[in-house]
C-alpha positions as CSV (number, residue, x, y, z in Angstrom):
1,M,3.0,57.1,119.6
2,K,1.6,55.6,116.5
3,L,2.4,56.2,112.8
4,V,-0.5,58.0,111.2
5,Y,1.1,59.1,107.9
6,R,4.2,58.5,105.8
7,A,4.8,61.6,103.7
8,S,6.8,61.6,100.5
9,D,9.0,64.5,101.7
10,V,9.5,66.9,104.6
11,L,7.3,69.6,103.0
12,E,4.3,67.3,102.8
13,A,4.9,66.1,106.3
14,H,4.7,69.7,107.5
15,V,1.5,70.3,105.5
16,V,-0.2,67.3,107.2
17,Q,1.3,68.3,110.6
18,G,-0.3,71.7,110.2
19,L,-3.6,70.1,109.1
20,L,-3.6,68.0,112.3
21,A,-2.7,71.1,114.4
22,Q,-5.8,72.8,113.1
23,H,-7.8,70.0,114.8
24,R,-5.7,70.4,118.0
25,I,-3.8,67.2,117.4
26,S,0.0,67.4,118.0
27,A,2.1,65.4,115.6
28,F,5.8,64.6,115.6
29,I,7.8,64.4,112.3
30,Q,10.2,61.5,112.5
31,G,13.2,61.6,110.1
32,E,12.8,65.3,109.4
33,F,16.5,66.1,109.8
34,S,17.9,63.0,108.2
35,V,17.0,64.3,104.8
36,G,20.3,66.3,104.6
37,G,22.3,63.2,105.2
38,T,21.3,61.5,102.0
39,G,24.2,59.6,100.7
40,E,25.7,59.3,104.1
41,L,22.8,57.5,105.8
42,A,20.8,54.5,104.8
43,P,18.0,55.3,102.4
44,Q,14.7,56.2,104.0
45,Q,11.3,55.6,102.3
46,G,9.7,58.8,103.5
47,T,9.1,61.0,106.5
48,D,6.9,59.6,109.2
49,L,4.2,61.5,111.1
50,L,3.5,60.2,114.6
51,V,0.7,61.1,116.9
52,N,-0.2,60.2,120.5
53,N,-2.1,56.9,120.9
54,D,-5.2,58.8,122.2
55,D,-5.3,61.0,119.0
56,Y,-4.7,58.2,116.5
57,E,-8.3,57.5,115.4
58,K,-9.2,61.2,114.9
59,A,-5.9,61.8,113.1
60,R,-6.5,58.8,110.8
61,E,-9.9,60.3,109.8
62,I,-8.3,63.6,109.0
63,V,-5.4,62.1,107.1
64,A,-7.8,59.9,105.1
65,E,-9.8,63.0,104.1
66,Y,-6.5,64.7,103.1
67,E,-5.4,61.7,101.0
68,Q,-8.8,61.6,99.3
69,S,-8.7,65.3,98.4
70,N,-5.1,65.0,97.4
71,S,-5.7,62.1,95.0
72,E,-8.7,63.9,93.5
73,Q,-6.6,67.0,93.0
74,K,-3.8,65.0,91.4
75,A,-6.3,63.4,89.0
76,E,-7.7,66.8,88.1
77,E,-4.2,68.2,87.5
78,A,-3.3,65.2,85.3
79,S,-6.3,65.8,83.1
80,F,-5.4,69.5,82.6
81,S,-1.6,68.9,82.4
82,L,-1.5,70.8,79.0
83,S,-3.4,73.8,80.2
84,L,-1.8,77.2,80.8
85,P,-0.3,78.0,84.2
86,R,-2.7,79.4,86.8
87,N,-1.3,82.9,86.7
88,Y,-0.6,83.0,83.0
89,K,-2.2,86.5,82.6
90,W,0.6,88.0,84.8
91,L,3.2,86.2,82.7
92,V,1.7,87.7,79.6
93,I,1.6,91.2,81.1
94,A,5.2,90.8,82.4
95,G,6.3,89.8,78.9
96,L,4.6,92.8,77.3
97,I,6.2,95.1,79.8
98,M,9.6,93.6,79.2
99,A,9.1,93.9,75.4
100,A,8.1,97.5,75.8
101,I,11.2,98.3,77.9
102,E,13.5,96.7,75.4
103,A,11.8,98.4,72.4
104,S,12.1,101.8,74.2
105,R,15.8,101.1,74.8
106,Y,16.3,100.2,71.2
107,F,14.6,103.3,69.7
108,L,15.9,105.8,72.3
109,H,19.5,104.9,71.8
């Protein structure tokens, strides 16, 4: 087995593992269960994703595409860091509903 990706955390490792699975490449997450032992175990730099030697080249291509799209998305998010949340309309509606409920409680009692 060869190291194809070093994820920053277990969640990202599962995302990349799922991406590889969509291309029929099985991947093994090494260090997945050592996260809970932080403080008791030696520090670990990340969570490794391993694939079979035969699948390595195709997996590297897929991971490279993922890294490129991920870096583009992070750059885009950084440029819009002061913008409203994606679902801000629902937050406004929920706030108005809560205000209406509190106002009705105040005036009805």
